[in-house]
N, C-alpha and C positions, 0 to 999 in steps of 0.2 A: 549182222546181228545188231550193230549199233543203230542202223537205220530202223530196224524193227522196234527197238526199245524207244527210240525217239517218237515213232508213230504212236505207240501205245500211250506214252506219257502225254503226248499232245491231245489225245482223245480224252484224257482225264479218267481213264478206266482203272488206273491203279488206286485212285482215291477211294474206291469201294473197299479196298483191302487195308486201309489205314487202321492201325490198332487203337482200340480204346478199351477201357475196362468197365465191365458191368458190375452190379452189386455183389455178384458172387466172386469177383476178382478174376474172372476168366477173360482172356483176350477176345474181343468181339469185333464184328464188322459194322460200320456205321449204317443205320437205317433211319436216321433222323429225317422227319418230314414225309415219311412213307407210311401209308396205312398197311398194317400187316395183312398178308393174304391168308385167309382162314380156310381150313378144311377139316371136316369131321371124319374124313377117311384116313385110315392107316394102310400101310402096305399089306397088312393081313386081310383087311376087309376088301381091298381092291384086288388082291391076288386071285380070289375065287370068282371074280366077275369076268364074263366073256366079252367078245367084241360087241355084240348087240347091246349088252348092258352098259358098257363104257360109252358107246355111241349115244345112248339115251341120256346119260348123265351130262355129257358135254353139249348135246343139243339143247338140253334144258338151260344150261348156263348161257349158251349163245342166244337163246330166245329171251332170257332175262335181260341180256344186254340190249337186244333190239327193241324190246317193249319199254324198258325203263332207262335206257341209255346208261346202264350201270357197267362201267368198264371193269370194276372189281369182279364182276361175275365171270368175265372172260379170264381174268388172272386166276380166279379160283379153279376154273376149268383146266388151265395149264398145270397148276400145282397138282390137281387130282390125277391128270394124265401121267405126269412124270413120277408120281408116287407109287405107281403100279409096277411091280416087277415085270420085265418085258421079255421073258424067255420065249414067248410066242409071237414076238414082233407085232404086237397090237398097237403100240404107241404111234408108229408112223401112219397107221391106218385111221387114227381118230384125231390126232393133234390138230390137223388143219381146220377142224370144226370151230375151234376157238382161235387158233393162231392166225388164220386168214383175216379175221376181223381186227385183231390187234395190229397186224401189218398194215391194214388199210388206214388205220388212224395213227400210225407211227409209234405204237406202244409195245411192239414185240420185244425189242432189245431190252428196254427198261424192265419189262415183266420177267424175262429170262434171267436178267441180272439179279432181280430181287429174289426170285425163288432160290437162286444159288446162295445169295447172302443169308437168307433166312435159314437155309439148310445148314450152312457152315456154322452159324450161330447156335443152332440146335445141337450140333455135334460138339461145340465147344462148351456148352452149358451142362455141367454134371448133374444138374437138378432135373433134367428131362429124362423120361423113362426110356428103357431099352427099345420099346416099340417105336417111340417117337424118333429115336436116334437111327434105328434101322430104316424107317421111312425116309428120313433125311438122306441117309446113305444111298437109298434107291434113287431119289431125286437127282443126286449128283452123278451117280453112275449112268443114269439115263441121259443126263445132259452131256456128259463126256462122249457117250456113244452116238448121240444125235449130232453133236457138233464135230465129230471126228473128220468126216469128209471135207467140210469147209476148212477145218484146221489144217488139213494136209495141203489143200489148195493155197493156203495162206503162208506156207513155209517161208517164203521170201518176202511177201508183202505185209504180213500181219493183218489184223482185222478184229472184228468184234469177238468171233469165236475163239481166236487166239488169246484175247485178253481174259476170257472166262476160264479157259484151260489153265492159264498162268495164275489166275486168282485162286483156283482150287488147289493147285500145286503149292503155292506160297502159304496157304492156310495151315499146312503141315498137320492135317487131321490124322489122329491115331485112334483106332477103334478100341474101346475098352473091352475087357474080358466079358462083361455083361452083354455087350452088343454082339460080340463074336458068338457067345452062347445062344443068344436069341436067333441069330442067323442059322446056326447049326440045328436048332430045334425045329425050324421051319424049312429045313433042307435047302437053304440058300447058299450060294457060293460065298466063300470067305477068302477070295483071292486078293487081299490087300485093301487098304483104305482108298477113298477117292483121290486123296493127295498123291498116293503112290502110283495110282493109275495115270493121273495127270502128268506126274514127273516122268513116267515111262514114255508117254506121248511126246513130251518135250525133248527127252533124250534121243528118241528116234528122229525127231526133226533136226536136232543139232548134228546128229550123225549124217543125215542126208545132206544138210547144207555143207558140211565139211567135205563130203564126197563130191558135191557139185563144184566147190571151190577148188579142190585138187584137180578135178577134171579140166576146169577152165585154165588152170596154170599150165597144164600139159599141152594145151593147144597153141 
């Protein structure tokens, strides 16, 4: 565990979780020097779109990047894809449309980190609407789901996905009653906040590492 912590600190990934205070007095995560990733879509508007419609939206963003060299268009595509509730497992079928381009130019990890930070800040800001907060919750839930396989592989080594899971856990997000009500109204699951989900993932990792350690001692 000590080696894992040293690795994460060395990569400077905990710096994204350093606390500051915004004008509303809420603990926020630093986004200085970053252009906000904008999206006009909410989880509600995206929930009703099918695979073909999502594919068209993301291809439009990818084409914008190719024609205008606008990296921000790819980031907007990622945010849109992650903002859609993924009960039908559409995310993994469409995300490569924009993700592959970001990976090619070395921008995927910074983009993924930014949408997580933006979403955490949205949930920490009481001035944002329940729809905006639920959309941010969906982004974080999808991130945890997509990153889980890599996170499991990194149990002993650590890595980028591990740092993101830890960031979400450490943010200590608690969903307000308004957000819970919004989720119930749209028949969405209310199985805990993203921070609770992330902490459960970390608890499972720690349990597995302990089992490995005890098994090695017996040899």
